[in-house]
C-alpha positions in Angstrom: 24.5 53.5 42.2 27.8 53.5 41.3 28.4 53.9 45.0 26.8 50.7 46.1 28.3 49.0 42.8 31.6 50.5 44.5 30.8 49.1 47.5 29.7 45.9 46.2 33.0 45.2 44.2 35.2 46.3 46.8 33.4 43.9 49.2 34.1 41.2 46.3 37.9 42.0 46.0 38.2 41.9 49.9 36.4 38.6 49.8 38.7 37.5 46.8 41.7 38.2 48.6 40.3 36.5 51.8 39.5 33.3 49.5 43.0 34.0 47.8 44.6 33.9 51.3 43.0 31.5 52.6 44.0 29.3 49.5 47.6 30.4 49.6 47.6 28.9 53.9 46.0 25.8 52.8 48.6 25.2 50.0 51.0 25.6 52.8 49.4 23.2 55.0 49.4 20.9 52.3 52.9 20.7 51.4 53.9 20.6 55.0 51.2 17.2 55.3 53.2 16.3 52.7 56.3 16.4 53.4 55.5 14.7 57.0 54.0 11.8 55.3 57.1 12.1 52.6 58.9 11.9 56.1 57.2 9.0 58.0 56.9 7.1 54.9 60.5 6.8 54.5 61.2 6.2 58.5 59.0 3.3 58.2 61.0 2.2 55.3 64.4 2.5 57.3 63.0 0.7 60.2 61.2 -2.5 58.0 65.2 -2.6 56.4 66.5 -2.4 59.8 63.8 -4.7 61.7 64.5 -7.1 58.1 68.4 -7.2 58.8 68.1 -8.1 62.6 65.8 -10.7 62.1 67.9 -12.4 59.2 70.7 -12.2 62.0 69.0 -13.5 64.5 67.6 -16.1 62.2 70.8 -17.0 61.1 72.2 -16.9 64.6 69.4 -19.3 65.5 69.8 -21.6 62.7 74.0 -22.0 63.1 73.1 -22.2 67.1 71.0 -25.8 66.1 73.2 -26.4 63.6 76.6 -26.1 66.0 74.1 -27.3 68.6 73.8 -30.7 66.8 76.5 -31.6 65.4 78.3 -31.5 68.9 75.3 -33.9 69.9 76.3 -36.3 66.5 79.8 -35.9 68.0 79.3 -36.6 71.7 77.5 -39.8 70.2 79.7 -40.5 67.8 82.7 -40.4 70.4 80.6 -42.5 72.8 79.6 -45.0 70.0 83.6 -45.3 69.3 84.7 -46.2 73.1 82.0 -48.6 73.3 83.7 -50.0 69.9 87.2 -49.8 71.6 85.6 -51.8 74.7 83.8 -54.5 72.7 86.7 -55.1 70.8 88.9 -55.6 73.7 85.9 -57.7 75.4 86.3 -59.7 72.3 90.5 -60.4 72.1 90.6 -60.9 75.7 88.2 -63.6 75.1 89.8 -64.9 72.5 92.9 -65.1 73.8 91.1 -67.2 76.6 89.7 -69.4 74.3 93.3 -70.1 73.3 94.6 -70.4 76.7 91.9 -73.4 77.1 92.4 -74.9 73.6 95.8 -75.1 74.7 94.9 -76.4 78.1 92.3 -79.4 76.5 95.0 -80.2 73.3 97.7 -80.7 75.7 95.3 -83.0 78.2 96.1 -87.0 76.9 93.0 -88.8 75.4 93.1 -91.5 77.9 93.4 -88.8 81.4 91.2 -89.4 84.0 90.4 -85.9 83.9 89.3 -85.5 80.6 85.6 -86.2 80.9 86.3 -83.6 83.9 87.9 -81.2 82.0 85.5 -81.5 78.8 82.2 -81.0 81.1 84.2 -77.7 82.5 84.8 -76.2 79.2 81.6 -76.7 77.6 80.1 -75.3 81.1 82.2 -72.5 80.1 81.8 -72.2 76.8 78.2 -71.7 77.4 78.5 -69.4 80.2 80.8 -67.1 78.3 77.9 -67.2 75.2 74.9 -66.4 77.4 77.2 -63.7 79.2 78.5 -61.7 75.8 76.0 -63.1 73.5 78.8 -64.4 71.2 78.7 -66.8 68.7 82.6 -67.5 67.3 82.8 -69.8 70.4 83.5 -73.7 69.1 
């Protein structure tokens, strides 16, 4: 029986060594997989940070482009409005000068002049035409 027990105990010892060796292999494999997971997690965090930086730059650049294009559009509209204002003021000045010329002509005519009524009718007609054309109300 001692031989049988020795045989069993040797087989148990060999089985125990096999299990111990297998356990060591599994530990090494687990350690290696933990390192891989750690590396993948760190790489994911780095990639995420890079993408966030890129997104922030892209959004800020796009936002700045929108602001600049809006500013350029407003500046263009402003310059166009200024040009229109200059044209309108120039037209107003010329019309006021013409009105003054017509007033001087009218005031220089004698009251008993035979052309007075004809001139009055022409100036009324001219005033109405100017008012309709330029839609202004500063004419007397």
